[in-house]
N, C-alpha and C positions, 0 to 999 in steps of 0.2 A: 227072481230076488238076483241071480245072477245075470238072468237079461238088465234088469234094473240098474245092477251095478258095470255091468258092460256100456250102459246107455249112457252113464253118469261120467266115466271115463271118457267118452269120445266127446264128448262136452265138453269136458275138462280139459281136454289134448286139443279141442279147438281153442277153445278160450286162449290158453295157452300163447299157440300159435299165431292168432290173433292178434295178442299184445307185444308177440315180439317184434310181427311186420311194422306196427303201429310205432315202434322205437321208444316205449314207456322204459325202459331200461336206458337205454342210452341217452335220453335227454335227460335225467334224473342225475344220470352220472357227470354228463357234462354241469349240469345247474348245481351239483353240490359240491363238485371237484373231490378230492382226496379224500374228505369227510364219507365222502359217499362208501369206504370200505372200512369205514370203523367206528359208524354209527350212523342205527338206522334213521334217527329223527334230526333232522333241519331245524332250523330256524324259522318258523311257521311264515311270520311274517316276512322276513327277507324272500323265501322260497315265491311265497304269494304273490309279491311285488313281480318279482322277476319271470316269473310266468304271464301275469296280466300287462306284463308293459311289451313282452313279447309276440312275434307272429308263428309260433309255432301250430302246425294243426293240430295236433294233441293236446292242444294244452289244459282243454277240460276234463280231459282223464286224467293228467296229474293233481290237477285240483281235487277233482273225484277219489280218486283211489288211493292218493299219499298224503292229502291236505284232509279229506272227510268235508272238503265243504257240495252241500247240497246243490246238483246242476238238474239245469230241464234235460226232460227224458229225453227229447228229440238227442240232445246233443250225443248221447251216452248210446244211442240206438245206433251211432255211425259206427261203433267199433266193436260193439258186443249183441248176437243173436239174440233172439225172444231164448228159444230154449237154454241160453248160457244165463239169460237173466232168470228166468224161471227156478232154475239152478240154486242158482245165489241168492236167489229169496228162500227156497226149501231151506238153507242155512242159517237165515237172518240175516243175511253177508247184507244185500239191498233192502231198502224199506223207500215206499212210496209216499209221496205228502203233494198230492193235488198232482202241479203237471213236474214237481220235480222228483228226483231220484236220491237217496240218500248211501253212503255205501259206511259200511257200521263198522268196518274192519279195515285198518290199512294193507295194503300189500306192498311188501317191501321188497326189493330184491338183493338178494345177495349171491354175489358169481353168481353159479348158472342154475341157480334154484329163486322160487317164489316163496314167500310165505305171509300169510294171513297174520295180524296181531292188532290186540285193540291201540286206539291211540293214547297214548301216553297224555298223564293226567295234567300235565303245562302246555297242551294243545287246545284250544277254545273250542274244538269239534269232538272232544273225548266225550261220549257218552256216560261210561262209567268211570268212576276215578281210581276204585278198586277192583276192577276186573282183573283175573288171574290169568290172563292169555295176555303175559307181557314179552317182550324183547327189548333188549338194551344195548348201551356199550359195552357191557360184560358177557354178552350172548353172542355178539360180533369176534370179540376179544378172544372166546373159548373156541370158538369156530374156526380162528385162524391159527390155533396150538393144537387142532386134533391132530392124533399121530396119524399116519397114512399108510401105515400096514395091515394087512389083511387080517380079518378075526373071522370066527365062525359064531362067537355068541356075545352079544355087546348088551350092556344096562347103561340106561342115558335115565340118571336120577333127577328127580324135578323137569321133567322133558318141558313143560310150558307151551310153546308153539310147536315144538316136534323138530326144530329148527337142526340140534345136533344128532339126533337120531337119523333125519331125511340124509345127511353129509357123511355119515358113518356108514349108512346103508350103502352104498357107489362101492366099498370095498370088504364089507362084511356079508355073512353067510344070514344071521339074523338080528335085528338090533329092537330091542325091549323096550320103548320108554316109560315112564311112571309118572303120574300124577295125582295128587291127595283132590283134586277139582274134575268136575265131570264135564265143567264148561273148555277148558283147556285142551282135554282128551280128545271132543269132539272135534274143534278148529286143529289139532293135530294133525286127525286123521283126514280127514279134510286136506292139510298140506301134505302130506303123503301122498295122497292121490292125486294132487295137482301137479308133486314134484314125481310120479310115475316109479312111485317105490313102495305101494300099500302090498307089495309081496311080500316083501324080505323085514316091514318094518307092522311092529305092533305097539298098542298103546293100551296099558293097564291101569285101571285107579289102583294104587296102594300108598300106604304110609313108608315110604322108603323102603326097606326090602319086605315089609309084612305079607304082601301078596305076591313076592317074584318066589321062582324054582330055580334050585340046581345054582350051579357056578357060572362065573362070566368070565374070558381072556382078556375083558377091556369095561371096566365102570368109569363114567365118568358123571360128573354131576356141578349143576350151576343152582346150588340150593341159596335160598335166602340169609342172609350175613350182614344185615343193616343192624345196629344197635339201637334197639325200640326199647324204653324205661318200662316198667311195667303198668303206668298211669298212663302212656299214651296208648293212640287207636295210630294204626298202622296197615295196611293190608297185608295178606296173607303172603303175597309173592315175595314181599321184602323184609317179613318180619322174622329177625334172629333173634333174638331176646333182648334182655340190658347187658350181656356182654357178644353178641353178634354169634353165640359160638354154639345156638340151639339145636339147629341140625346137624351142622356140619360134624359136631363131635359125635352124634349120633351114627352118624353115615361112617366116621373112620372107627369108631368103638366095635360095629359090628362087622366091620369090611373083609374082615378076615374070612369068614364064615359062607363068603360070597364070590371072592375071589379064588380063581384056580390059579394053581402053581403057577409060575412063570406070569403070571397076567400084570394085569397094568391098570392104576387108578388115575383119573387126572381132574384135577376142579382148581377153579378159582373164586377164593374167598377173600374177603375182608377182614385183618385181624385187628386189634385194638394192641396198640404197645408203649412204650417209653421211650426215646429218643435213642435206642440203640438199636432195639427189634421188637417184633410183635411177642406178647406176652405165651401164648399159645405154644410155641415152637419147646420149650420145653417137657411139656406134656407129650406135645407131639412125639418129640425124641425119644422119650421115655416109653413110649409103647412102641415105635417102631424099633427101638431095640429088643424089647421080649416078644415079637410080634418077627424078629430078625427081615425086616423089611429093608428093600434102598430106597431112601425118600429124598428127594430133593425140593428143595425149597429155594424157590425164584423171587424176590422181594423186587418189585419193578416198579412203585409208587409210593407216595405218601401223605397224607393233608394234617393238618394241625387241626386236633382236634375242636378247639374252639371252633376253626370254621365249619368242621363239620357238622356240631351243633348247630352252629346259626342253619348251615342248607339243611340239616333235618326236621328242625321247627318249624322251617318255614314250609318244607314238602307238606308235614301231617298237616299245620295250620289250613294250606292250600286246599286238601286232599278232602277234610273233615271239617271245613269251615267253620274251625274252632282254634283258637289262640294256646300253642302252644308253647311256654318260654323255652330259649337255650339251656337256662340252668336244670332243668328236667333231664338234661343229659349232663352239664358237665360238673354236677354234684358228685355224680358216680367216677367221673373220670379223675378228680380233685380227688376224692376217697380212695380210689385205687392207685395215686400216683401215674395214671396213665395221660400220654401227651400227643401221641400220633395214633392214625387210623392207616395200616399199610393194605396196600392192593397185592395178592400175591398168588404166584401159581405152586400148587401141591402136585406132585408126581410121586406115584408108590408104585413100586414094584417088588412082586411077592418072589424071593429069590433066595430066603434062607441065609442070606448073606447081610450083615448089617451094615449099612453106610448109612450117614444122615449128613447131608451136603447144602448148605447155606448160599445159594447165590444172590448179591446185592447187584441191581443193574437201575440205571437213572434216578437214584436219590444220591446225596454225598452225605458222607460219614462226619459228623461236625469237627472229627480229628485230623482228616485229609486236610493236605497243605497245598492250596493251589498256585500254580506256575503259571504266569504269563509269556506263552510262548510265541505270540502272532504280536508283530506293531501294528499298532492300530492307529486311523488318522479321527481323531473324536474332536470333533468343531461346536462351540457352545450354540445353541439354540432355545428354544425356552427353557429344556433341561439340556442333554446332551445330545450328539448326534454320534454316530461312528459310520462313519464314510466306507471303509472297508466292505461292510456288510447290509449299508443301511437302513442302520435301525436306530430308532431314537432310546434315549434311556436316560433314567432321572440322575440327582446330584447324588444319590448313596451308591447308587448301581455303579457310577462313575467311581464313587471313593472306593468301593470294592475293588472292583479293579485294576483299581491303582495299588490297593494294598497284597495282588495275586502276585508277590514277587519271594515266595519261596520262605518266607521268612516267618510267616505265620498260618496257623492253621484255621479252618472256617468259622469256628466257637470263639477263637479269638479277634479274628475279623468283625464278626458281628458283635461281639461284647464292646470293642474299641469303638465302633459305629453309634452302638446305643447310648452309652456315655452319651454323645451327643447330638444321636437324633432320637433316641426316646423309641427306638423299635416294639412294635408288637410282635408277639408268635406271629402273625399273620404277615407282617412285614422281612420277617424271617424268613417264613416257608417262600415269600416273594423274591428273597434273595437266593434261596437253594435253585429256587426252578431258574433266575437267571445265571445261576452258576452252571446248572445243568447244561442250558443252553449254548452257553459259550465251551461248556467241554466238548460237546456234540458238533458243534462247529469249527474246531480245533484252534481256537483262542487261547484256553487255557488246558494245562495239563495238573499230574497230579504228582509234586516234589518226589 
């Protein structure tokens, strides 16, 4: 068994070396631009067209491993040896059909690692739209905020592809990734082998903490937090129940029993809330106070629930080929007086000194008073064009900018514009994003 494992390891190392030499990662970086670092999945048609119109020597490799398009086997043979192909066949990564090979999992580069994951449901090459072997924007985001400190014992809840376990293994003595599905655990183990960290990582089947042992000095989680009504189907990897709290509440409520003194917990979640803040914060504050935790909440994005309901109903309908209506989500939101879905980072330190800190980043409070601090050269086009920053804006956005004179709050500006233009909540959200963009560009400030 050890001999066979060593053979696998050598084959995998050879495969990664061949991939690196081919320029697979570099070419994807060039094609995808800055999105390469924040989102595993690009626009399928756009990337396909870019590759097909190019003269890149390895374009078949990108089409095959990143987009999942079947390719004639002779083209793949130029880059992958027969023993490596046999190994990938044994994991079900490759399938053969006549003269073509098909890759059943995408190979995603992130920093200095590679991760196999299922193609997303919106790619036409996705074979199983409900698969648990998921990687997404949230996976990359959590990866980017993982602590750099060295740890002895790490627990990665809802590990999925194992990306976070693999990244943390570089500075940690042991990392345990847990998941509830066998399929995800099998691929996580392969990904650890690919990235030469299987000696410091292990993956076990567990329903959150049920099969874990002892305490950990770092626990991280990327749990499912999508809001899914009881009568709606949705894949296990995203289903957070009717309020999105089904899994994260179980984790938080049992966290103290599994976290070492001075240990830390990191998670990213989506939380329902009103115009001011997420509703779960009051409950989390109460728990933190009773446990004497130092808890920091960073709210970094939000979207109107009407827009979220539209998105989720469309996703569920496409995944299960069944019609789900937006009001299956909005009925619950309206009943609970909920208006926004917040993206939140949760950081907890077990210090026995109670602190509860809430930071709002990248979205505006309606009571903020915006002030224009830059002179803008705005020319009329079909709408309007800001020459200083080379950006087209709408008439509503120009009116918004004109009223950013220190005399009105954002909500007051929106109310005035609404009387004349009948803004929907989505329109107001777009204005909020516009304000944020102008703020980041140094055009606006808070008075």
